[in-house]
C-alpha positions as CSV (number, residue, x, y, z in Angstrom):
1,M,19.2,87.3,-95.1
2,T,22.9,87.2,-95.7
3,L,25.3,84.8,-94.1
4,E,26.8,87.7,-92.2
5,N,23.4,88.7,-90.9
6,L,22.7,85.2,-89.8
7,Q,26.0,85.1,-87.9
8,Q,25.2,88.3,-86.2
9,L,21.7,87.1,-85.2
10,A,23.2,83.8,-83.9
11,C,25.7,85.8,-81.8
12,E,22.9,88.2,-80.5
13,I,20.8,85.3,-79.2
14,G,23.8,83.6,-77.6
15,L,24.9,81.0,-80.1
16,Q,28.6,81.9,-79.7
17,K,30.0,78.5,-80.9
18,Y,29.3,79.1,-84.6
19,G,32.3,80.6,-86.4
20,N,32.7,82.4,-89.7
21,N,32.9,79.1,-91.7
22,T,29.5,77.9,-90.6
23,S,27.0,77.4,-93.4
24,Q,23.6,79.1,-93.8
25,K,21.8,75.8,-93.2
26,I,23.6,75.1,-89.9
27,L,23.1,78.6,-88.6
28,I,19.3,78.7,-89.5
29,R,18.8,75.2,-87.9
30,A,20.6,76.3,-84.8
31,I,18.5,79.5,-84.6
32,Q,15.3,77.4,-85.1
33,K,16.4,75.0,-82.3
34,H,17.2,77.9,-80.0
35,R,13.8,79.4,-80.5
36,G,12.1,76.0,-79.9
37,E,11.0,75.7,-83.5
38,E,11.3,72.6,-85.6
39,Q,14.7,72.4,-87.3
40,C,13.2,72.0,-90.8
41,F,15.3,74.4,-93.0
42,S,16.5,72.6,-96.1
43,T,15.2,69.2,-95.1
44,D,12.7,67.1,-97.1
45,K,9.9,68.8,-95.3
46,R,10.4,71.8,-97.6
47,Y,8.7,70.0,-100.4
48,N,5.3,70.1,-98.6
49,C,5.9,73.1,-96.4
50,I,2.8,75.1,-95.4
51,L,4.5,77.3,-92.7
52,D,5.0,80.9,-93.2
53,C,8.3,81.5,-91.5
54,E,11.1,84.0,-92.0
55,W,13.3,81.3,-93.7
56,K,10.7,80.1,-96.2
57,D,12.0,82.1,-99.2
58,S,15.5,80.9,-98.7
59,C,14.3,77.3,-98.1
60,Q,12.0,77.3,-101.1
61,K,14.7,79.0,-103.3
62,L,17.0,76.1,-102.6
63,R,14.3,73.7,-103.6
64,A,13.6,75.4,-106.9
65,V,17.3,75.4,-107.8
66,W,17.7,71.7,-107.0
67,L,14.6,70.7,-109.0
68,R,15.8,72.5,-112.2
């Protein structure tokens, strides 16, 4: 999901306070919080993640790049 898509999703669910300069990590965590999910995106929990959420690919991709 692109940053533009995340901004649109945040706007659609009522998270109006996030502007164009908001990072992917902040937007995803805000969406997770709004949905009542754990705000785990790009935290240390990604190293042992067993969840199958819509952010997993992006979260795991960040992990793989960092470990290289």
